[in-house]
N, C-alpha and C positions, 0 to 999 in steps of 0.2 A: 494619613495612613497611605502606605504604598501599595501600589496595585500588585506587585509580587512580593513573595515572601522568599527569602534566601533559603537554600537547602541547608546551609550550615545552621541557620537560626532554628529551622524545623527539627533538624537532627538533635540539637543541644536540648531542645525542650522535650523531645520524645526520649531522649536518654537520661532524663531526670533532673536537668537544670531548672529548678523552680523559678529562679530569678527571671530566666529568659522566657519561661512559659507565661509567668505573670505578666511581663512586659508585652508579650505577643497578644495575650487577651485584652489588657488594657488598651493597646494601640488599635485594636480592632473592635472595640465595644459599639462605636457608631456604626460599622459595618454590620454587626450582628443584628443591631436594631433595626437598621434598614431593611435587611433581608427578611427578618422575622415579621416586620409590620407589613411588607408586601405579600408575604405568604398569607398572613392573617387577614389581609385587606382592611386594616385599621391601625391607627397610630398607637404604638406600645411605648410604655415608660417602665424604667427599671424599677421604680418603687411600687407599682401597682399590677403589674402583669406577670402571671406565672409562665407565660410563653416565653419571655426573655430569659428566665432560669432555665428552661428546657433547652433553648437555643445556645445558652452558654455551656451547658453540658455537652451539647452536640459538637461545638467548637473544640471543646477538649478532647472528645472522641475523635474528631477529624485529625488533630495533631497526632494522636497516637496510631491512627490507621491509614494515613495518607501515603501513597505509593509515589515517590517522585519519578518513576519511570512509566508511570501509567499513561502519560500523554496529556492529561488535563492538568490545569493550574491548581494550586492549593485552594484559592478563594472559590474557584467554581466547584471543587470537591466540597468545600464547606457549605455552600448553598445547598447542595444535594443532601449531606447529612443533616443540616437543620430542617429541611423540608421533611425528610423522612420522620425525624423524631417528633415534630410538631404533629404530623399526621397521626402518629402513634398516640400522642397526648390527646388529640381530638377524639380519637376512637374510644380511648378509656373514659374520657369525660361523657361521651355520648352514652356509654354503658351505664355509667354511674347515674346519669339523669334518667335513664329507663327504670333503674331499681328504685329512685327516690319519687317516682310517680305515685300519686295516692288520689286517684279519681273518686268521686263521690258514690259511685255505684259500679257494678260489674260491667253494665253495658258501656258505659264511659270508659272503663278501664280498658275493654276490649277495643273500642274505637281508638283509644289513645295509643295502645300498643300497635294497632294496625298502621296509624299515621306515622308513628315513630319508626316502625320497621320500614315503611315505604320510603321515609325521608332517608333513613340510613342506608337503605339499598340504592337510592338515587345518588346519595353522597358518595357511596363506595364506588359506584360505576363512574362517577366523575373523577374520583381520586385515581381509579385505575388508569383512565384516559390521560390525566395530567401527569401520572407516574411514568407511563409509557412515553409521552411526549418528552418528558424529562430524560430518560434514557436515550431517545432518539437524538436529542440535542447534544448530550454528552458524547454520544457515538460520532456524530457529524464532526464535533470539535477535535476528537482524537484522531478521526480520519484525515482531517486537514493537514495533520502533522506529516502524513504520508503522501500528501497531494492526491487524495482519493476523495471523491464526492459519491453521494447517493446516486447521482445520475450515472456516474461511471458505472457503478455497481449494476445498474439496470442494464446498461448496454454490454458488459463484459460477462454477465452471469452466463455460465455455460449452458447451451440448449440440450447437448446430448448426455445421456445418463452416464455413460462411462467416463466422460470428461469431468462431470461434477463429482462422481464418486473418487476419481483420482485426485482431484483438488482438495476434497473433504478428507481423504487419508493423509495428504501432505499436511493439511491444516492441523490435524489431530496430532501428527507427529511432531509438528513445530511447537504447538501449544503446550505438549507434554514434555518438552525439552527445555528447561530453564535457561540453559546456556545459549541455545538459539534464539529464544525469545528475547534474552537480553541483548543479543546482537541486533535483532529486529528493531527493538526499542531505543537502542543507542544510536545505531547508524541509520535507522529508517530505511533499512535495505533488506530484502530477503536473503537468507544464507542459501543460494541456489544450489551450489555445489554440494553442501552437507545434505540438503534435503533430497537431491537426486540419489545420492549414496544411501541414504537412510531409507527412503521409501520406493525406489525403482521408477519413479514418475520421471519421464524424459524432461530434460532441461528446456526444451523449446516450450512443452506444455506448462511448465512452471513459470516461465518468463511471460507466456502469453496470458496465463491466469493470475499474473502478479497481484493486481488490485483486489481481485476476488479472494484470493488466497489470504492476504494481509487482513482483509475484513473478517474471514472466517476465524483466523487464528486469534485476533483480538476479542472476538465474542466467546470463543471457547476458552481463553485464558483469563478473562475478567469476569468475576461473578456479577458485577453491576449490569454486564451486557447480555446475561443469559436470557432475559425476556425477548431478546431479538432472534433467538434460535429459530422460532417459527418465521419471523419476518425474513429471514435468510433461507428458510426451508432446510434447516440442519436437523437431522433426524435424532431422536433420542440415543439410538444405538448406531455404531458405525456401519452395521451391515443393512440397516433399513433402506427402503427405497427413498429417493429424494426427488 
């Protein structure tokens, strides 16, 4: 199995070439099993474990939804989709187990429900933390393509409210303009001149806040990065204080 999948192969599979899709799946079955086993923390086999069927569907979903201009590799994206679908599967299984409980008396039933609810709450909290860590990892990976690190963002984050508002306004304009986002993702450069004309924010301010502006635009334009809005102190509405 290759570490990278060509865009031509993905595009052919996505556009309905069933032979290419089948070969893509066949050549990655070992990868799918390894990723799934790691997530489930146990060895899985194709003949015995439903989790691999879920993961296979997730791989198919990844083929159909992968954005080659998003910054991350296809296989990194596959891992994220498999993890999401398996978590959904575990949650549904947990609810099913809850319904199938048949304690011997009402007191036992209440205790069982209390224990199960507590376990599910703890599980949910852990999953939320893991999911956020997964988002952070993906964000760090994408930022690296622009030579930006989280440490950079901490250093260059504007301290003055006006400066932060100006960069947020520029990021919103950038993220809402498909042509400018395409330029950013293709050339790994900010379209400074266009943003200055579009927003009225001075070129010097845009250049000084380049790394911060790129990070904001990526978060605002990529749904999988939306959980980072709080992390980057992005308000729900443009006019709100930051």
